[in-house]
N, C-alpha and C positions, 0 to 999 in steps of 0.2 A: 539501402536496407533500414532505415529510421522508422520506415512504414512494419517492418517484422516486429523492431523490439517493439515497438507502440502496441503490437498488437498482446506481445507476448509479457508487454504489461512491466518493460524495462524501464519506464519512468515513474512507475507509481510513486515508490520509493519520493522521491524528488519533488514530484508534486506534493507527497503528502507533507513530506516536510518545510515546504515552502509555505502552504496553506498554515501547517502550524506555527510558522515564523512572521506571520501577514495578521493571523485571526486569534491567536492564540501569545503572543510574546513572552510569557510569564511563563508558560508549557515545559517542561523537560522535554527535547526530541528523542524519541528511541534511536537505537540504533539500528545499522536498517536490517540487522541481522532479526532484531527484535522484533519492528515492524513484520518483515513476513512470516516471523514466526502467528506474532497475536493476528495475521491474516490468515494465513491458514486454521489456526486455531477457532475462527468464528467463523470459517467455510466447512468446516467442519460440525458446529453447533445448528449452521443454517444453511441446510446445501438445497436449496430451492434455487440459488440462481446457477448452479449446474446444470451441465444438461445430460449428465451419467451420473 
């Protein structure tokens, strides 16, 4: 079922947090809840990446 989790974005937050730790070590890492809030807000502002 790892592929199903991957398709739905289940590891997106972990990858984002790892990216921040590697590339921006002084940057504050948002909570997972805040990450998803920001991600959905961005999708609403810029709907070009959605099919519907």
